[in-house]
N, C-alpha and C positions, 0 to 999 in steps of 0.2 A: 442319648441324643437321637438314635435311630428310631428307637420306639416312639419318642416326641413326634419325630417325622412322619412316620407312619400314621400315628394317630391324628396329626393335623392334615395328612392327605385324606384320610377317612372323611373328616369333618369337611374339608374343601369339597370331597365328591358329594357328600350329603347335600351341602349348599348348591351345588350345581344341580342335583337332582330335584330338589325342592323349586329352584329357579325354572328348569326344563319344564316340570309338569305345571308350573304356574303360568308360564309365558305360552305353552301350547293350549292351555286351557283358556286362556284369555285370547288368543288368536282366534281359537274356535266360536268364542263367545262375540268378540268384537267384529269378527269378519263376517258375521252373519247379520249385523246391525244394519238397518236402512239409514241410521244416522250419518254413514259415510256420504250418502247421496243427498242429504237435507242440505240446502243452500242458506238456511237461515243462520244467525249467529249462535243462539243458545244451544240447539240439540250436538253440533259437534263439540262446543265448549263443555258440556256435561260429559260427553264421551271422553274428552281430556282429563276430566277431574276424576272420573272413575278409573282410567287407566293409571294415572299418578297414584291414586289411592291403593289401587291393588299392587302397584310396583312398591309402595313404601310398606305395605303389609307384608309383603314377601321379604324385602330387607329386614324386616324386625323379626320374622320367622327364623333367618338365617343368622340375626345377632343373637336370638335366643339359644339356637344351637350351639354357639361358641360360649355364650354367659354359661349355660348349664354345664358345658365341659370344665370350664374353669372353676366353677363352684363343686363340681363333683370332685376335681382333682386337689381342692383345696389350696388353689393358686390364688384366689381372692377370698377374703374373709367372711364374706356374706353375699347372698344371692342379688341383692340391690346393687351392692358395688360391683358385682359381676357383670351385671346388665349394663350399668353405665361404663364400665371398663370396655366392654365388648362394643358397646356403641361407639365410642370415641376412637377406638382402635379399628373397627370394621370401615368407619368412615374416614379413616387417616385423620381426623382432627388432632387426636394426640396429645391432650393437655399434659400429661406427665404428672398429674396429681396422684394417680395410682400406677403402681408399676408391678409386674409380675415378679416372682422369684427367680434367681438366676437360671435356674432348670428350666424355667417356663418361658423364657424371653424369646426363643425360636418360635413358639407357638403365637405369640403376639405379631411377630413379622408376617407369618403366614396368614393369621385372620386378617391383615392389613391388605395383603396381596389378593386375597380372596374377595375382600370388600371392593377393591379397584376393580377386579375383573367383574363382579356382579352389577356395580354401578355402571360400568361400560355396556354390559349386555342390556340393563335398563333402558340405557341411552338410545342404544341400538333398536330396540322394540318400541319406544316411544316415537323414534323416528319413522320407522316402519308405518305405524298407525297415521302419522302425518302425511307420509308419502301416499298411503292408500286415499286419505281424504282429498289430496290434491289431485290424484289421478281420477277420482271418482267425480270430480267436479269439472 
């Protein structure tokens, strides 16, 4: 169980690193955008669409990390099922149609906690973009 927790901690740390790199890069990219000062409707709307797309892409990368781990460890029978399982676990939807073997169940909980944390971070990032837009106007 200790080894599983250490591996899960490493996966969580990798997800935090992916998110940090992605968010810092996005802050640089979006922070220099003149769109924030544009008073028309569509330029800021397209900015929000790009931000949302970027955040979803980062979530998919993080889901992929967990899916590859489950597949590598033979916790889920095939890669497609591993991606599906990781997506529903990371997003805390948790359909329950696929379950991990008993030795892996703690990993599912840590993945869900990581997903909650990363979704909260995305929400905070999105809010900061909206706040910058509001301040610029």
